[in-house]
C-alpha positions in Angstrom: 164.3 -175.0 -149.7 162.1 -172.0 -149.0 162.1 -170.3 -145.6 159.9 -167.3 -144.8 160.8 -165.0 -142.0 158.1 -162.9 -140.3 159.3 -159.7 -138.6 155.9 -159.3 -137.1 156.0 -162.7 -135.3 156.8 -162.9 -131.6 158.7 -166.1 -132.4 162.5 -165.5 -132.5 164.0 -165.6 -136.0 166.3 -168.6 -135.2 163.2 -170.5 -134.1 161.3 -169.6 -137.3 164.2 -171.0 -139.3 164.5 -174.1 -137.2 160.9 -174.9 -137.2 160.6 -174.5 -141.0 163.6 -176.8 -141.7 162.3 -179.3 -139.1 158.9 -179.3 -140.8 160.5 -179.8 -144.2 162.4 -182.8 -142.8 159.3 -184.3 -141.1 157.2 -183.9 -144.3 159.9 -185.6 -146.4 160.6 -182.5 -148.5 164.2 -182.6 -147.3 165.6 -186.2 -147.6 168.1 -188.0 -145.5 171.6 -187.1 -146.5 170.5 -184.0 -148.4 172.9 -181.1 -148.2 171.5 -178.0 -146.5 172.5 -174.4 -147.5 175.7 -173.2 -145.8 175.2 -171.1 -142.7 176.6 -168.1 -144.4 174.6 -168.7 -147.6 171.3 -169.1 -145.8 172.0 -166.0 -143.7 172.7 -164.0 -146.9 169.6 -165.4 -148.6 167.3 -164.6 -145.6 169.1 -161.3 -144.9 169.7 -162.4 -141.2 172.7 -162.7 -139.0 175.1 -165.6 -139.5 174.9 -166.1 -135.7 171.1 -166.5 -136.0 171.5 -169.1 -138.7 174.2 -170.9 -136.8 172.0 -171.1 -133.7 169.2 -172.6 -135.7 171.5 -175.3 -137.2 173.0 -176.0 -133.8 169.6 -176.6 -132.3 168.6 -178.8 -135.2 171.7 -180.8 -134.7 171.0 -181.2 -130.9 167.5 -182.5 -131.8 169.0 -185.0 -134.2 167.5 -183.6 -137.4 170.8 -182.6 -139.0 174.5 -183.5 -138.9 177.4 -181.1 -139.6 180.6 -182.4 -141.2 183.4 -179.9 -140.6 184.6 -178.5 -143.9 181.7 -180.1 -145.9 178.5 -178.7 -144.5 175.3 -179.7 -142.8 173.2 -182.6 -144.0 169.8 -184.0 -143.1 170.5 -186.7 -140.6 169.5 -190.3 -141.1 166.3 -190.7 -139.1 165.3 -193.5 -136.9 161.8 -194.3 -138.1 160.3 -194.9 -134.6 162.0 -191.7 -133.3 160.7 -189.8 -136.3 157.2 -191.0 -135.7 157.5 -189.9 -132.0 158.6 -186.4 -133.1 155.7 -186.1 -135.4 153.3 -187.3 -132.7 154.7 -184.7 -130.3 154.1 -181.9 -132.8 150.5 -183.0 -133.3 150.0 -183.4 -129.6 151.2 -179.9 -128.9 148.8 -178.5 -131.5 145.9 -180.5 -130.2 146.6 -179.4 -126.7 146.3 -175.8 -127.9 142.9 -176.6 -129.5 141.7 -178.3 -126.4 142.6 -175.3 -124.2 141.0 -172.9 -126.6 137.9 -175.1 -126.9 137.4 -175.1 -123.1 137.8 -171.4 -122.9 135.1 -171.0 -125.6 132.8 -173.4 -123.9 132.8 -176.2 -126.5 132.3 -179.8 -125.4 134.5 -182.8 -126.3 131.7 -184.1 -128.6 131.5 -180.8 -130.5 135.2 -180.7 -131.1 135.4 -184.4 -132.0 132.6 -183.9 -134.6 134.6 -180.9 -136.0 137.8 -182.9 -136.2 136.0 -185.8 -137.9 134.5 -183.4 -140.6 137.9 -181.7 -141.1 139.8 -185.0 -141.3 137.4 -186.3 -143.9 137.6 -183.1 -146.0 141.3 -183.3 -146.3 141.4 -186.8 -147.5 
C-alpha cells in the first residue's frame, strides 16, 4: 500500500492517510480481510506521528472501513455491498457538487457541463 503525504496541502495529515486508505478500499486495491500495516509501522514509513496514524485508523474504523483486533492488527472490514455502493456514490456526489459550484461561478450552463461530462466519460472508457 502506497500513501503519499503532502506537507503543502491544507488537508490534515491524518485525513490524507485516511482518504488514501479509504480510496484503496473502495477501488478494491485493498481486499476484505487484508491486514493493514501496523500503526507504528505506518507512522515510521510515512515519518509521521503514531498519534496521527492512530487517529486515521480510528476514523476509518468508525466509518466501517476497517476492523481492529487487539493484539493482531487492523484489517479491511467485510463490506456490505449496498453500503459500499452508497459510500462510492457519496464521494462522486461531493465531487460533482464542487464541479457544479465552480461551473456556476464561471458562467457555464448545465448543457455545456453535461456535454463536457459526456465527452470525458467516453474518453475514459
